[in-house]
C-alpha positions, -999 to +999 in steps of 0.1 A: +483-063-550+515-071-537+542-084-562+556-117-559+590-102-543+571-087-515+552-119-505+585-138-505+603-112-483+571-112-459+575-148-457+612-145-451+606-119-423+580-140-407+605-171-406+630-147-389+605-137-366+596-169-355+630-182-349+636-152-327+660-134-349+645-098-349+675-078-359+678-099-392+640-096-396+643-057-392+672-054-415+651-072-443+620-050-434+642-019-437+653-029-472+620-035-486+607-012-513+572-021-513+557-030-480+521-037-471+501-042-438+509-076-438+548-067-436+540-040-410+519-065-389+544-094-389+572-073-374+549-056-350+541-092-340+576-101-333+581-071-311+550-079-293+560-116-289+593-103-271+574-080-247+588-049-265+553-032-267+572+004-271+591-007-302+559-023-317+542+009-309+567+029-327+565+006-358+528+011-356+531+048-355+557+048-385+532+026-402+504+052-397+525+083-407+550+071-432+542+038-445+513+044-466+495+012-454+464+014-430+464-012-404+436-038-403+420-055-373+447-082-375+474-055-369+455-042-338+452-077-323+488-084-329+499-049-313+477-054-283+491-089-276+522-073-265+508-046-242+512-056-205+532-030-184+515-004-165+537+025-177+522+019-213+489+034-206+492+064-228+503+043-258+474+018-253+448+046-251+462+059-285+458+029-300+422+024-286+416+059-303+427+045-335+406+014-332+376+036-330+387+054-358+391+030-380+356+012-370+372-017-354+357-011-318+328-036-325+349-068-335+350-093-309+386-102-312+396-068-309+374-058-279+385-090-262+421-077-269+415-044-253+400-058-222+430-080-217+454-054-224+437-028-200+436-057-172+473-062-180+483-026-172+457-025-143+434+001-158+404-021-146+380+009-150+387+011-187+384-026-190+352-027-173+339+000-196+350-018-229+335-048-216+303-030-208+300-014-244+307-046-261+279-053-286+288-091-281+308-110-257+321-147-255+340-168-229+372-152-238+355-116-228+345-129-195+378-148-187+398-117-194+379-096-170+374-123-145+413-130-145+419-091-143+398-087-113+415-118-096+449-106-101+441-071-087+424-086-056+391-074-068+377-112-058+344-105-053+338-089-084+355-117-102+332-144-087+301-122-094+312-122-132+320-158-128+283-166-117+268-142-145+290-159-170+273-192-161+236-177-160+243-161-193+252-197-207+288-194-215+310-224-211+342-218-189+374-228-198+405-236-180+414-199-178+380-193-162+384-219-135+418-209-127+409-172-122+378-182-101+400-204-078+425-176-076+397-155-064+387-181-040+422-181-025+420-142-024+387-142-002+402-171+020+368-188+012+372-226+011+336-234+009+335-214-023+367-233-035+348-267-028+319-254-050+341-245-078+357-278-074+324-295-079+317-274-111+351-284-123+343-322-119+309-317-133+322-299-167+351-327-168+379-302-164+394-320-135+415-338-160+430-304-171+463-302-155+461-265-155+429-265-137+439-292-113+470-273-103+447-243-093+427-263-073+457-279-057+469-244-048+437-233-034+436-266-011+475-257-002+468-221+006+440-231+029+463-257+047+439-285+035+466-310+033+444-339+032+424-328+006+454-316-012+471-350-012+438-368-024+437-347-055+472-350-063+471-387-060+440-388-081+454-363-110+456-383-145+482-359-153+509-341-134+535-319-140+565-297-122+538-272-110+519-299-096+550-313-075+558-278-067+526-267-053+525-300-031+559-299-018+551-262-008+520-274+009+537-299+031+562-275+040+538-249+049+522-272+073+555-285+090+552-318+074+590-316+064+594-354+061+567-358+034+580-326+014+615-341+012+600-373+003+581-358-026+610-339-039+630-373-043+602-386-062+604-356-083+641-358-089+632-392-110+606-374-133+617-355-166+604-323-155+624-292-158+649-295-131+658-256-131+622-252-121+623-272-088+612-256-058+647-250-045+635-221-023+608-241-006+633-270+000+659-250+014+636-233+040+626-267+050+663-279+055+665-246+072+638-256+098+651-291+103+687-277+106+699-305+083+730-293+066+738-324+048+704-321+027+711-288+023+744-289+008+731-317-016+702-292-026+730-266-030+747-288-054+716-292-075+710-255-077+746-253-093+741-281-117+706-268-130+719-231-128+691-223-105+715-207-081+716-177-105+682-167-095+680-142-068+655-160-047+674-194-046+707-178-037+689-158-009+672-191+003+708-206+006+720-176+026+690-183+050+698-219+050+734-219+059+731-191+084+703-208+103+722-241+102+749-219+121+774-220+089+781-183+088+811-183+066+791-204+039+764-180+041+787-150+040+804-162+008+768-164-011+760-133+007+788-114-007+775-117-042+738-106-033+744-078-005+743-051-033+710-064-049+685-063-024+672-063+014+665-098+015+700-115+021+709-088+047+675-098+064+682-134+064+717-132+078+704-107+108+675-130+115+699-160+118+721-142+139+693-133+161+682-168+162+713-182+172+715-156+200+743-137+182+728-103+191+756-080+187+765-093+152+731-089+142+729-053+153+766-047+137+752-060+105+721-038+105+744-010+112+766-019+082+734-024+060+722+011+066+756+026+058+753+004+024+721+024+018+701-008+018+665-002+027+654-021+055+618-035+054+591-048+076+611-083+082+644-067+089+629-045+114+611-075+129+643-093+132+662-064+145+636-053+171+636-088+185+673-085+191+667-054+208+640-074+229+662-103+237+688-075+248+661-059+269+678-026+258+650+001+260+673+028+248+681+009+216+644-001+211+634+037+212+660+046+185+647+014+163+614+030+170+624+064+154+641+046+125+609+025+118+587+059+119+615+077+094+613+045+072+574+047+068+568+012+085+547+024+114+515+016+097+526-018+088+510-043+112+542-063+114+564-037+124+540-026+150+536-059+165+575-062+167+576-029+184+550-039+209+568-072+217+601-053+223+588-030+246+571-056+266+602-075+267+622-044+278+600-042+307+578-014+295+543-025+294+529+008+293+548+016+260+538-017+246+500-011+252+506+025+237+519+010+205+489-014+201+465+015+206+483+037+180+483+009+155+461+018+125+457-017+115+456-049+136+455-088+129+459-118+146+496-112+149+493-078+168+467-092+191+489-123+200+518-099+206+496-078+229+484-110+248+518-123+251+530-089+265+502-090+295+514-127+298+552-121+301+544-092+328+524-116+351+491-094+345+467-125+340+436-103+342+449-080+314+458-112+294+423-128+297+405-094+289+429-088+259+423-124+246+382-118+250+386-084+234+403-101+205+374-129+202+348-099+204+368-081+176+360-109+153+397-125+154+397-164+155+423-172+183+450-194+171+477-219+189+498-189+197+469-169+213+462-197+235+498-205+245+501-169+260+467-174+279+479-206+293+514-192+303+493-164+322+475-188+340+504-208+349+522-178+361+492-167+384+482-202+394+447-200+377+440-239+376+404-237+364+407-209+340+439-229+324+417-261+321+389-239+307+410-224+279+429-257+275+397-274+267+383-248+247+410-253+221+393-286+208+359-278+220+353-243+207+382-233+186+390-264+168+425-263+175+447-292+181+467-288+212+504-289+204+532-302+227+538-265+240+501-263+251+505-295+271+537-284+286+521-251+299+488-273+313+514-297+331+532-266+345+499-248+355+491-281+373+526-287+389+532-252+401+499-255+420+512-287+436+486-309+417+511-335+406+487-363+404+468-346+379+498-336+360+509-372+358+478-383+344+476-355+318+513-364+306+502-401+306+471-392+281+489-369+258+498-379+224+535-369+227+565-382+248+573-356+276+604-335+266+631-319+283+611-287+288+583-305+301+603-325+327+623-294+337+591-277+343+581-304+369+614-305+385+613-267+392+576-271+407+590-302+428+617-278+442+591-251+452+566-278+468+595-301+481+582-331+463+614-351+462+598-383+449+583-368+417+614-348+410+634-379+413+613-396+385+615-364+363+652-363+369+654-402+358+636-393+325+659-363+318+693-377+325+681-408+301+678-382+273+705-381+245+708-344+244+701-319+267+701-279+261+721-273+291+728-283+326+698-268+341+680-301+349+713-314+369+715-278+388+677-279+397+680-316+411+711-307+429+692-276+445+665-299+456+688-324+473+707-294+489+675-280+504+667-313+517+703-314+532+711-347+512+746-336+505+757-369+492+731-370+465+743-335+456+777-347+451+765-377+428+746-352+408+773-330+401+799-358+394+770-370+368+771-337+353+808-337+349+809-371+334+783-360+307+803-330+300+775-304+307+783-272+323+763-251+346+752-217+330+769-188+349+742-166+366+744-128+355+725-096+357+726-066+336+713-031+339+716-003+313+727+031+321+733+060+297+732+036+267+759+015+282+751-022+295+766-029+331+769-068+336+772-085+370+780-120+384+778-134+417+803-121+441+816-096+412+844-077+421+856-066+386+834-036+383+850-001+389+824+008+414+827-024+434+836-007+467+806+019+464+782-012+454+793-033+484+789-004+507+754+003+494+743-034+498+756-033+535+736-003+541+706-018+524+711-049+547+708-030+578+676-013+565+662-047+555+668-064+589+648-034+607+622-044+584+624-080+596+641-095+568+659-128+575+680-145+549+667-178+535+699-198+538+683-228+519+691-207+486+727-208+493+734-243+479+768-251+492+775-273+525+790-244+542+784-225+576+754-203+581+776-173+581+791-179+549+759-185+531+743-153+544+772-134+530+772-153+497+734-145+493+740-106+497+763-108+465+740-125+439+740-109+406+708-091+406+714-073+440+748-061+427+729-046+396+702-031+417+729-014+439+746+000+411+716+016+397+705+030+431+738+047+433+738+061+396+702+069+389+680+098+403+660+093+434+626+079+427+634+068+392+624+033+380+651+005+378+651-021+353+673-052+357+676-084+335+689-118+347+695-150+326+683-174+351+654-180+377+658-155+408+660-171+441+635-168+467+658-151+491+666-122+463+629-120+457+622-114+495+650-090+495+642-068+465+605-065+477+621-046+509+644-029+488+616-014+467+601-004+500+632+012+517+642+033+486+608+041+473+616+030+437+598+009+412+622-021+405+614-044+376+634-076+371+631-099+343+645-135+349+643-164+326+607-172+338+591-137+337+589-101+349+586-090+382+574-055+390+585-047+426+568-014+445+561-006+482+575-041+493+552-060+470+556-079+438+532-083+409+537-122+410+522-122+445+551-144+454+537-171+430+563-180+404 
């Protein structure tokens, strides 16, 4: 029997352990002459509580070898409570062996602790085996294994065990429901989640905030905003987690106003401010480009010290960068750049989104030099930069980098590669990339459908869409948008209407503004202006700049001056316009109609508003160098050769029956001057340069920032025939593949 001094010392050690002062507790323990199993167990418990399992295990080993005291079942339960790291499997197996040796393997609390510990270190086979061999079980036994299964993604096994537990008559606890609902999320089975919800109500656990939060999480991750909002409003008790889940739910579903409104409500609660969902809120601000609110949230992260969390700091970098405040972003980035890939990717992604493509590429190079490993998100962003530059050589270098980095099997990297090849004019490589992808999802299928649509191949677009459906994937709004775009480019009115109607009738998708814009474009391009106007009147949105600009472009093609005037009136009334494109388009329509006074009025209105016409330029890549041309460009070192080539081509084109379309020369000048100016449009200069500097018969790829004019389109068809070259031109609208005097668009664009 321990003497009075030992009991007192044990009590002192226990007090120090509870206060978190392990150093003093250990010092006192080391000074003890007479230690008991209780002494050892108390200190083992102290290390276990601090998640220092290895120290606890060393103490346990000392107890067995030098201590002269045998562990009891409390010692084992205490030791096991701290075992949670996968790299402690060997130590846990040794403890398990001692449990069997001392005959404690039939005690329920020990068996439950073993199941829980094996689950935590991800040894589910051993956890399952202990569970199976247990002479008796209780709710805790089931909860431990159900939770283990759910955490490791073995969601079907978790649900089977949950059902078995009910059949055996064990009462579920809050942990049971939380694990079952987590499995429901993992299975993406909202019907199962609703059944569990009904069981929660039946067993009166709906008032338990822990269970209610798990339900909120289920509805949130299934985008069931209405159900989540209803549950949140009915919860008798909410905590910080409840608010966090609901704020995130609104953010995921792009209900940014509601997300920020709920955050303002959260600020007036007494919940721990350092646990506020700052990362989510900063992503909301980044999407809204609301710098003022972003700075307010930044201030709160400083006050609450949440800024010290890497995730929050990364979100601040992302927010400032997306709002175009790169100096502030760099300041925070400087303290993070050595830590992880995330801040680098945030900066690169923001540069790409803002069109600062060279800065994005330079930062990526700097990242590689700093030995920071790129991940799938980094590659997706930098491949997008390559796609926007339409640099096939750069894209192929990045493709090699993706392979070396081991991300070729990643579905997102593969999809980004596919998109890069498509936007660089190599549909063949895009399709090959898709075929070689070991795993596909809706993102990769959408990338393929979009690639076919961008290249004007409506048949391939519709076939890819149907193949995706046949493969068991449910189309989303992105899939349908690409299909509608292909129908628009190829004048497929009936097919476009069919797919547009299928969104609500077949796929239960609500058409967004972009889908209505595509449908309006389909109708207007085909000259169905009355039907387009009717659809615009019926849609649940006000027509925006993109939609009215599309109308004006179609009016130019079909020479519908009256509807063009109506569209222009709507556009010119808008507070903000992206650029001068609507003014330029309207000016062009008046010029074609010969109404030069109206042209002057439009240009005057454009000057008064302070918007500038975007300079048209084309570029071509040769030996990893990009050569840029503007109309009538005389700055290129090979200008004389280029102009001679154009003159020679003009002679050959005239023999083929070419007649310049001077309606594309939009200035009130003599016919000869108009013809002369058409010859030196930027895309023709780029093509002439490529013809001079590339081998006979090799394909040519030219990029243009604006839409090609009809005269250049007709000219390039003839140039492809005369030279025997395949010429691909990507303008702001689509890809044109010219071969043997024909274009893939069939003159409909």
